[in-house]
N, C-alpha and C positions, 0 to 999 in steps of 0.2 A: 588622734586615734579615736573618739568619739565623737569626732563631727564625721568623720569617714565613714563609720557605719550610720551615722545619720543619714548619709547621702544616702549608701549602698539603700538601705530600709526606704527612702523615702521613691528614692526609683522605682526599684521592683515593686513598690505599693500604684506605683502610676503604670504604669505597666502591664500589672496584673486589671486595675481598673478599666485600662484599655482594651482590653479582648472581652470584660466583663459587659461591658456597655457595647460590645460589639455584638451580643446576642439578642435577637428576634429582629435586626435590621437585614436592609439588603444593601449588597454593593454591587453597582456597574463600572464594569472595567470596558470603554472600548480601544480597540488597538491597530495596528499595523505591524505586518508579520513576513520574514522573510521565509521562506521555505528550501530546502536541503534536500534529496529524496535518493536512497539506497535504493532503489526498487529491487522486490525480489520477480528474473525474470525465468521463465521455462518456457522455449519452445520448441514443441517436439518431432522436429522437421533436421534434418540431415544438413544444419546451416550454421555458420559461427556466427553469432551476434554476441558482440563486444556494447555493452550500454556506459553511452557517457551521460554522467549524470549534469544538471545545471539549476540556476539558482531562480526563482520563481517569487512573487507577489501574493498582495492577502490584506484584506481586512474584515474586522471582526467586534461582537462585542459580548460577554457575557456580566451573565448577572449570578451574585451570590448571595445565598438568603441561608444568615446563621443561626443555627439552631442548639448550636452549643460552646462555651468560649472557646473549647478548641476543635470542631466541625462542623462542617458548612456543607449545603450542597448546590451546584451551579449549572445552568443552562444557557447557554450559548446559540449563536447563528454565525457561523462564519464564511466568507469568500475567499479561496483560497485558489490559485494555480499554482500546478504541478509541472514541469518541463524532462522531457526525458528526449534526449540523443542516443540514436541507434544506429553503431554503424555494424553491416552484413558484409560475408563475403561467401562465395558459394553456394550453391543452389536457389532456390528464389523464395521469397516470405514475402508473406503482406506488409510485414514494417516498414521492408523498402520501398514501396511501390518504384519497382525496375530502378531504383539507385541505392549509390554505394551508401549512398546514410539520408535519415528522415527525421524527421523532430516531431515530436506528441508532448502540445500541449493540454492538459487536462485541465479541465476548468470543473471544480467540484460545490455547492452548499453543501457545508458539513453544520451538525448540527448535534455539539458534545454534550453529555449527561456526566457530570462531574462528582466526585466525594472529594470533599477539599478539607485537608487536617493540617491546623494550625499549633504547631510545638513549643515554639516559642511564645513568650508571653509579651515580649514588644510588638506582635501581631505581626511581623513584616514576612516573614516566609510560610509558604503555604506551599503542601505537598499533594498533590493532584491524580489520582484515577479513575477511570469509566468507562463507559463507552459511547461510540458514537454512529450516527447514521452519514451517512452522505451520498451527494444524488451530483449524479454528471449530468452539467448541463450543455447542449448542443454536441454531442461529438459522435453524433451517428449509430448508425446500428450496429455497427460491429462490437459495441460498448454495453453493458447493463446497463440500466436507469440509476443503480441503487446500490451501495456497499456498505459494509460494516468494518470499523475496526475500534480496536483502545488503546486510547491514549494515557501516557501519565507523565507528569509533569511536574515541574519544579518554578515555582514563582519565587522572587522576592521585591519587597520596595525598600528604598533606600531611602524614604522619607515618606511623608505622609499618603503622595499623590503619586510619583511618578511609580509604576512596577515593568519587571522585565520576566519575562517568561523564559523557559524551554523546555519545550514537550517532544516527546517522540511517542508520534501514532503509530501502530503496530496492525499493518491491514493482517485481515486472516481471508478475507474472502476476493477472488478472481473477480476482475474488474471485462473480463472479455467473455465474447459468447463462442466464439470460435474454441471448440476443442482441445486443438494444435495448440493453445496458449495460454500459458497462464502468468499471468501479474496481478503482482499484492501490491497495494500503494503505501508502502512502509515512506514515513515520512519527517522528518526533523524540522520543527516550525522552532522561531526567535521571535518573541512578541517583546512588543515595548508599548504600552498604553499608559494609562491614566484614569488615578481609580476615584469616583464617585460615591 
């Protein structure tokens, strides 16, 4: 029994030491991403439009500075593609380009600024929230060049190196210049990266 208690105490001390050692240091995480888009779509015409969501991919890198045992701040740059297939029937819409179905691939450069909470002493769990500026790339004159959203994420590392994260970006600004269309880029992102 005494040996068991000593093992627990030693493990807890080692974990707390790991968290304290991270204070004042930077951590870099390059990652690959898979995106899924539950788009918020509102077209103000007499047109029946049904979005069909699809998966796309991305690459990114984030750097976190640990300013406290349980708190850090992160800045990143991510290149993300998002796909949206739209079927339309009745009336006319610039989405359909004269066809019954069209597909739009949005290519964005995202710059997230996040607050990172590390609640566990083993330092493997991180809860993230913040804001993100998005820059649309090569999308033409119908789209706004920048927009803002708010990412919420949960990350977990199964060892000291491999990290997985699920993030939900809440889109708050319309990306279309046309007043008759309203598209907000909500997006689920699954990320797999390596911690350095």
